[in-house]
C-alpha positions as CSV (number, residue, x, y, z in Angstrom):
1,X,3.9,14.3,47.2
2,X,0.3,13.9,48.8
3,X,0.1,11.4,51.8
4,X,2.7,8.9,50.9
5,X,3.0,5.6,53.2
6,X,6.7,5.4,52.4
7,X,9.1,5.1,54.9
8,X,11.8,7.2,54.1
9,X,14.4,5.9,56.4
10,X,13.5,2.8,55.2
11,X,12.0,3.5,51.8
12,X,9.8,0.6,51.2
13,X,6.0,-0.7,51.9
14,X,4.9,-2.4,54.6
15,X,3.3,-5.5,53.8
16,X,0.3,-6.6,55.5
17,X,0.8,-7.9,58.7
18,X,4.2,-6.1,59.1
19,X,4.5,-4.9,62.2
20,X,4.9,-1.0,62.2
21,X,8.0,1.2,64.2
22,X,7.4,3.4,66.2
23,X,6.0,6.9,64.6
24,X,5.2,5.6,61.2
25,X,1.2,5.9,59.7
26,X,-1.1,3.7,58.5
27,X,-1.4,4.1,55.0
28,X,-5.3,3.2,54.2
29,X,-6.4,-0.1,53.7
30,X,-4.0,-1.6,56.2
31,X,-5.2,-3.6,58.8
32,X,-5.2,-2.6,62.6
33,X,-4.7,-5.8,63.6
34,X,-6.9,-8.0,65.9
35,X,-9.6,-6.5,67.3
36,X,-9.9,-3.4,64.6
37,X,-12.9,-2.8,62.4
38,X,-10.5,-1.6,59.1
39,X,-10.4,-4.2,56.5
40,X,-6.9,-5.4,55.2
41,X,-5.1,-3.8,52.7
42,X,-6.6,-3.1,49.2
43,X,-4.0,-4.8,46.7
44,X,-5.0,-2.2,44.1
45,X,-4.9,0.9,46.0
46,X,-3.0,3.1,44.6
47,X,-0.3,4.9,46.7
48,X,2.6,6.9,46.7
49,X,3.3,8.7,44.0
50,X,-0.9,8.7,42.5
51,X,0.6,6.3,39.7
52,X,1.8,3.0,41.6
53,X,0.1,0.4,43.1
54,X,0.9,-2.5,45.4
55,X,0.3,-5.7,43.7
56,X,1.3,-7.8,46.6
57,X,5.2,-9.0,45.0
58,X,7.1,-6.6,45.2
59,X,7.2,-3.6,47.7
60,X,10.1,-2.0,46.9
61,X,10.6,1.8,45.1
62,X,13.0,1.5,42.9
63,X,13.1,4.8,41.1
64,X,11.0,6.3,38.3
65,X,11.2,3.5,36.3
66,X,9.2,1.1,37.6
67,X,7.0,3.6,38.6
68,X,6.3,4.1,34.8
69,X,6.6,0.4,33.9
70,X,3.5,0.0,36.8
71,X,1.4,3.1,35.4
72,X,1.8,1.3,32.0
73,X,0.9,-2.2,33.1
74,X,-2.2,-0.5,35.1
75,X,-3.2,1.5,31.7
76,X,-3.0,-2.0,29.8
77,X,-5.0,-3.8,32.6
78,X,-7.3,-0.8,31.8
79,X,-7.6,-0.5,28.1
80,X,-8.2,-4.7,27.9
81,X,-11.2,-3.8,30.5
82,X,-12.8,-1.2,28.6
83,X,-11.8,-3.1,25.2
84,X,-13.9,-6.2,26.5
85,X,-16.6,-4.0,27.8
86,X,-17.0,-2.4,24.6
87,X,-17.2,-5.9,22.7
88,X,-19.7,-7.3,25.2
89,X,-22.3,-4.8,24.2
90,X,-21.4,-4.8,20.6
91,X,-22.5,-8.2,20.7
92,X,-25.3,-7.5,22.3
93,X,-26.3,-4.8,20.2
94,X,-26.0,-7.5,17.0
95,X,-27.7,-10.2,18.7
96,X,-31.3,-10.3,16.4
97,X,-34.0,-8.0,18.0
98,X,-36.0,-11.0,19.5
99,X,-32.9,-12.0,21.7
100,X,-33.9,-8.5,23.5
101,X,-37.9,-9.1,23.4
102,X,-40.7,-10.0,26.5
103,X,-42.3,-13.0,25.3
104,X,-44.7,-14.3,27.3
105,X,-48.2,-17.0,27.3
106,X,-50.8,-16.7,29.8
107,X,-54.4,-18.7,29.7
108,X,-57.7,-18.4,31.6
109,X,-57.8,-22.6,31.4
110,X,-55.7,-23.5,34.2
111,X,-58.0,-26.4,35.9
112,X,-61.1,-27.3,34.5
113,X,-63.1,-30.0,36.2
114,X,-65.8,-31.9,33.8
115,X,-68.4,-34.8,34.9
116,X,-70.7,-37.4,33.4
117,X,-68.9,-38.1,30.0
118,X,-69.8,-41.2,28.6
119,X,-67.4,-43.5,26.6
120,X,-67.7,-43.9,23.4
121,X,-68.3,-40.9,22.6
122,X,-66.6,-37.2,22.0
123,X,-67.7,-33.6,24.5
124,X,-66.6,-30.4,23.5
125,X,-65.0,-28.8,26.7
126,X,-65.1,-25.6,25.8
127,X,-69.3,-25.9,25.9
128,X,-69.8,-28.5,28.6
129,X,-67.4,-25.4,30.7
130,X,-68.9,-22.4,29.1
131,X,-66.0,-21.0,27.3
132,X,-63.7,-22.2,25.2
133,X,-60.0,-22.9,25.5
134,X,-58.2,-19.1,24.7
135,X,-54.1,-18.7,25.1
136,X,-52.9,-14.9,25.1
137,X,-49.5,-13.4,23.8
138,X,-48.6,-11.5,26.9
139,X,-44.9,-10.4,24.9
140,X,-44.0,-7.5,22.7
141,X,-43.1,-9.6,19.9
142,X,-45.7,-11.9,17.3
143,X,-45.3,-15.5,18.3
144,X,-46.3,-19.2,17.4
145,X,-48.2,-20.8,19.9
146,X,-49.0,-24.9,19.8
147,X,-51.6,-26.1,22.0
148,X,-51.1,-30.1,22.7
149,X,-52.3,-32.2,25.5
150,X,-50.0,-34.3,27.7
151,X,-50.2,-37.1,30.1
152,X,-49.5,-36.1,33.0
153,X,-47.2,-36.9,36.2
154,X,-48.8,-39.8,38.5
155,X,-50.2,-38.5,41.6
156,X,-49.3,-40.3,44.7
157,X,-52.5,-38.6,46.8
158,X,-55.5,-41.1,47.8
159,X,-58.5,-40.8,45.2
160,X,-56.7,-38.5,42.9
161,X,-57.5,-39.1,39.3
162,X,-55.5,-41.3,36.6
163,X,-52.9,-39.8,34.1
164,X,-54.7,-40.2,30.9
165,X,-53.7,-43.5,29.0
166,X,-53.5,-41.9,25.2
167,X,-53.0,-38.1,24.5
168,X,-55.3,-38.4,22.0
169,X,-58.1,-38.6,23.4
170,X,-57.5,-35.1,23.6
171,X,-58.3,-33.2,20.5
172,X,-56.5,-29.2,19.8
173,X,-58.4,-27.3,17.1
174,X,-56.6,-25.4,16.1
175,X,-53.9,-26.7,17.1
176,X,-51.4,-23.6,16.7
177,X,-52.0,-19.4,16.3
178,X,-50.2,-16.9,14.9
179,X,-50.4,-14.4,17.9
180,X,-50.3,-10.6,17.5
181,X,-48.7,-8.9,20.9
182,X,-51.7,-8.6,23.0
183,X,-53.8,-11.2,20.7
184,X,-55.7,-14.1,22.0
185,X,-55.8,-17.9,20.3
186,X,-58.9,-19.4,20.8
187,X,-59.7,-23.3,20.2
188,X,-61.5,-26.4,20.8
189,X,-61.0,-29.1,23.1
190,X,-62.7,-31.6,22.1
191,X,-62.1,-35.0,24.7
192,X,-62.5,-38.9,22.5
193,X,-63.2,-41.6,24.9
194,X,-63.1,-45.1,23.4
195,X,-65.8,-47.5,23.7
196,X,-64.3,-49.5,26.4
197,X,-67.2,-50.3,29.3
198,X,-64.2,-50.1,31.5
199,X,-64.0,-47.0,31.5
200,X,-67.2,-45.9,33.9
201,X,-66.9,-44.8,37.4
202,X,-62.8,-44.1,36.9
203,X,-61.6,-40.2,36.6
204,X,-58.8,-39.1,34.3
205,X,-56.3,-36.4,34.3
206,X,-54.9,-34.6,30.7
207,X,-53.0,-31.5,30.7
208,X,-53.0,-29.0,28.1
209,X,-49.8,-27.0,27.3
210,X,-49.2,-23.8,25.0
211,X,-46.1,-22.9,24.0
212,X,-44.0,-20.9,21.4
213,X,-42.3,-22.6,18.6
214,X,-39.5,-21.3,16.5
215,X,-36.0,-20.7,16.7
216,X,-36.7,-16.8,16.1
217,X,-38.1,-16.5,19.4
218,X,-37.2,-17.2,23.0
219,X,-39.2,-20.1,24.6
220,X,-42.4,-19.8,26.8
221,X,-45.0,-22.0,27.5
222,X,-48.3,-22.4,30.3
223,X,-50.0,-25.6,30.9
224,X,-53.6,-26.2,32.1
225,X,-54.8,-29.4,34.1
226,X,-58.2,-30.7,32.8
227,X,-59.9,-33.8,34.7
228,X,-63.1,-35.3,34.0
229,X,-65.2,-38.5,35.3
230,X,-66.5,-41.1,33.3
231,X,-70.1,-42.8,33.8
232,X,-71.7,-45.5,32.5
233,X,-73.3,-44.7,29.1
234,X,-76.6,-44.3,28.3
235,X,-78.9,-45.9,25.2
236,X,-81.3,-43.1,24.5
237,X,-85.2,-43.5,23.5
238,X,-85.7,-45.0,20.0
239,X,-82.0,-46.0,19.4
240,X,-78.3,-47.9,20.9
241,X,-75.7,-46.1,22.7
242,X,-74.0,-43.4,21.1
243,X,-76.9,-42.9,18.3
244,X,-77.9,-39.4,18.8
245,X,-78.1,-38.5,15.2
246,X,-77.6,-40.0,11.7
247,X,-75.9,-37.8,8.7
248,X,-76.1,-39.2,4.7
249,X,-73.5,-39.2,3.2
250,X,-71.0,-39.6,5.7
251,X,-67.9,-37.4,2.9
252,X,-68.6,-35.0,0.5
253,X,-66.7,-34.5,-2.5
254,X,-66.0,-31.2,-4.4
255,X,-64.8,-31.9,-7.4
256,X,-62.3,-29.2,-9.9
257,X,-63.0,-26.1,-7.2
258,X,-61.5,-23.4,-8.8
259,X,-60.1,-20.9,-6.0
260,X,-62.8,-18.3,-5.1
261,X,-66.5,-18.6,-3.4
262,X,-68.2,-21.7,-4.0
263,X,-71.6,-23.1,-2.4
264,X,-72.0,-26.7,-2.5
265,X,-75.5,-26.0,-2.4
266,X,-75.7,-25.6,-6.3
267,X,-74.3,-29.2,-6.5
268,X,-75.0,-32.3,-7.0
269,X,-74.4,-34.8,-3.8
270,X,-73.6,-31.0,-2.6
271,X,-75.2,-31.3,1.0
272,X,-75.4,-33.4,4.2
273,X,-78.8,-34.7,5.3
274,X,-78.8,-34.9,9.2
275,X,-81.8,-37.1,11.0
276,X,-83.2,-37.0,14.3
277,X,-84.1,-41.0,15.4
278,X,-85.3,-39.8,18.5
279,X,-89.0,-40.3,19.0
280,X,-90.0,-37.7,21.1
281,X,-87.0,-35.5,21.6
282,X,-86.3,-32.4,19.7
283,X,-82.6,-32.1,18.1
284,X,-80.6,-29.0,18.6
285,X,-77.0,-29.1,16.8
286,X,-74.4,-26.5,15.6
287,X,-71.8,-26.9,12.6
288,X,-68.7,-25.3,11.6
289,X,-65.4,-26.7,9.8
290,X,-62.7,-27.2,12.0
291,X,-59.1,-29.7,10.8
292,X,-58.5,-32.7,10.1
293,X,-57.8,-34.6,13.0
294,X,-57.0,-39.1,11.8
295,X,-58.7,-39.7,16.0
296,X,-62.0,-39.2,14.4
297,X,-60.9,-40.5,10.8
298,X,-58.3,-41.9,8.8
299,X,-57.1,-39.6,6.1
300,X,-56.9,-40.5,2.5
301,X,-53.2,-40.8,0.6
302,X,-52.6,-37.5,-1.4
303,X,-54.7,-35.3,0.8
304,X,-53.6,-31.8,2.3
305,X,-55.5,-30.8,5.7
306,X,-55.0,-27.2,6.0
307,X,-55.1,-25.8,9.6
308,X,-56.7,-22.8,8.7
309,X,-60.5,-23.6,7.8
310,X,-61.8,-20.1,7.6
311,X,-62.6,-20.4,4.5
312,X,-65.5,-23.1,5.0
313,X,-68.5,-22.4,6.2
314,X,-71.2,-24.2,6.9
315,X,-75.0,-23.2,6.1
316,X,-77.0,-23.1,8.1
317,X,-74.3,-22.8,11.2
318,X,-77.2,-24.0,13.4
319,X,-79.9,-26.4,13.0
320,X,-82.7,-27.4,15.3
321,X,-84.3,-30.9,14.3
322,X,-88.0,-32.4,14.8
323,X,-88.5,-35.7,16.2
324,X,-88.1,-37.9,13.7
325,X,-87.3,-35.4,11.4
326,X,-84.1,-34.4,9.3
327,X,-82.4,-31.5,8.0
328,X,-80.0,-29.9,5.0
329,X,-76.8,-28.6,5.9
330,X,-74.1,-27.8,2.9
331,X,-71.1,-25.7,2.4
332,X,-70.1,-21.9,1.6
333,X,-66.4,-22.2,0.5
334,X,-63.9,-18.8,-0.3
335,X,-61.3,-21.1,-1.6
336,X,-58.1,-19.6,-1.1
337,X,-55.9,-19.3,-3.9
338,X,-52.4,-21.2,-2.5
339,X,-54.3,-24.4,-2.2
340,X,-54.5,-24.6,-6.1
341,X,-53.3,-27.4,-7.5
342,X,-53.8,-29.5,-4.5
343,X,-56.4,-32.1,-2.4
344,X,-57.7,-30.5,0.1
345,X,-59.9,-32.6,3.5
346,X,-61.3,-31.3,6.6
347,X,-64.4,-32.2,8.9
348,X,-67.4,-30.7,9.7
349,X,-67.6,-30.9,14.1
350,X,-72.0,-31.4,14.8
351,X,-72.2,-30.8,18.6
352,X,-75.4,-30.8,20.7
353,X,-75.3,-27.0,22.6
354,X,-73.9,-29.3,25.8
355,X,-71.2,-29.8,24.3
356,X,-71.5,-34.0,23.1
357,X,-70.0,-34.4,19.5
358,X,-72.9,-36.3,17.5
359,X,-70.8,-36.3,14.3
360,X,-67.7,-35.6,12.1
361,X,-68.4,-36.1,8.5
362,X,-65.2,-35.5,6.2
363,X,-65.2,-32.7,3.2
364,X,-63.1,-33.3,0.4
365,X,-62.1,-30.4,-2.1
366,X,-60.1,-30.9,-5.4
367,X,-59.0,-27.4,-6.2
368,X,-56.7,-27.8,-10.3
369,X,-54.0,-25.7,-10.7
370,X,-55.2,-23.9,-13.6
371,X,-58.6,-22.6,-12.9
372,X,-61.7,-23.7,-15.7
373,X,-63.2,-20.4,-15.5
374,X,-63.4,-18.2,-18.6
């Protein structure tokens, strides 16, 4: 019957630790006693007939019926284990594809420091450091990424910057992206300081978080640190502190604009006039349409604020204004059809090459539900 560990005289299996009589053999897995190198008896070891297993409870061999019962017990346990394995596998296969997806984000905006910011002004950090904020989808599935500023924990180190008192000092434009695998989204980080002389001489710390959103994907995020110092405001020649240019009108209204292309230069009151008050300095600016931010201006009731305003372009995008001179800028619109029946609002961001934001005039567009074109 093969290698049996059953004593033909006593007809029983020896329990672990039970002494062996003269001439008896040790079965596989049985302890050798003190100082032995073999472990204890495996309680699930198949013994004797190949069907029977030692379960630590009943060691007596009581005939073929007991062997059959034990074999049925063994096979039923094995069947249950296989069924559980198949259920786990089937459950995994039934999970949504996103549950199996690899999700990850990365950003080169890790530890950024800018100095010399003045109270009462706004700055484009991307221009100050030479490159804008960016976040890349490192996963293998499309994701929606939300970017927002946060107040960091206070550092206990000597001379450490203070956490920003209000995360609204940091504006992210745009603040979300829909990114395909391997795609990179680019945003502007705007720091706007209140007109508080008490901020001068202090250094602040803010965090910029990018994270995936939506229930259809696993969560991923990446954080960056922004530190900046504040200096006393300086009054430029020929104007008070904070006056770099003047924009008229402060708001541009475009009425009954049908979906499709439209150039506001052809409209009455469809242009901005930007003036340089300096008597001796040429003013160079860039202009672009950006989504509305309540920090810059309060939004009137009844207007929607599309986050994607690539359908609006400022013409020209770059302005060079001589001392005490002025220049005109207008808008080239290509209004999406899905905005029909809505009143849309966005801002125009005017910046110097150094990253100083000098103006944020507003644009309001009335888009009728039915086209007035024939």
